[in-house]
C-alpha positions as CSV (number, residue, x, y, z in Angstrom):
1,M,0.0,0.0,0.0
2,G,3.0,2.3,0.3
3,F,3.0,3.0,-3.5
4,M,-0.7,3.7,-3.6
5,E,-0.5,6.2,-0.7
6,S,2.5,7.9,-2.3
7,A,0.5,8.1,-5.6
8,K,-2.5,9.4,-3.7
9,D,-0.4,12.0,-1.8
10,A,1.2,13.1,-5.1
11,A,-2.2,13.4,-6.8
12,E,-3.5,15.5,-3.9
13,A,-0.4,17.7,-3.9
14,T,-0.8,18.2,-7.7
15,G,-4.5,19.0,-7.3
16,K,-3.8,21.5,-4.6
17,K,-1.0,23.2,-6.7
18,I,-3.4,23.4,-9.7
19,G,-6.1,24.9,-7.5
20,E,-3.6,27.5,-6.1
21,A,-2.4,28.4,-9.6
22,F,-6.0,28.8,-10.7
23,D,-6.8,31.1,-7.8
24,D,-3.6,33.1,-8.4
25,T,-4.6,33.6,-12.1
26,K,-8.1,34.5,-11.2
27,E,-6.8,37.1,-8.7
28,R,-4.3,38.5,-11.3
29,V,-7.1,38.9,-13.8
30,S,-9.3,40.6,-11.2
31,D,-6.5,43.0,-10.3
32,R,-5.9,43.8,-13.9
33,V,-9.6,44.6,-14.4
34,D,-9.6,46.8,-11.4
35,E,-6.5,48.6,-12.7
36,M,-8.1,49.1,-16.1
37,Q,-11.3,50.5,-14.6
38,A,-9.3,52.9,-12.4
39,D,-7.3,54.1,-15.5
40,A,-10.6,54.6,-17.4
41,E,-12.0,56.7,-14.5
42,V,-8.8,58.8,-14.5
43,R,-9.0,59.4,-18.2
44,K,-12.7,60.4,-17.9
45,A,-11.9,62.8,-15.0
46,E,-9.0,64.3,-17.1
47,A,-11.4,64.7,-20.1
48,D,-14.0,66.4,-17.8
49,R,-11.3,68.7,-16.4
50,D,-10.1,69.7,-19.9
51,A,-13.7,70.3,-21.1
52,V,-14.4,72.6,-18.1
53,H,-11.1,74.4,-18.7
54,A,-12.0,74.9,-22.4
55,K,-15.5,76.1,-21.5
56,N,-14.1,78.6,-18.9
57,E,-11.5,79.9,-21.4
58,Y,-14.2,80.4,-24.0
59,K,-16.4,82.3,-21.5
60,E,-13.5,84.4,-20.4
61,N,-12.7,85.3,-24.1
62,L,-16.3,86.3,-24.6
63,R,-16.1,88.6,-21.5
64,D,-12.9,90.2,-22.9
65,D,-14.4,91.1,-26.2
């Protein structure tokens, strides 16, 4: 039975390692998605800032004329 137990232990260790690798990959993908969403929010905020700045400049130019 020593060989069977060794094989069983090896199979369990392999299964555990595969599960950990899957969990790590899932976490990496989730982290990347979070990062991409944060980048998109930053780009939107910058675009909003630029639009407000352009609008304010336009209004200021109208006041000057």
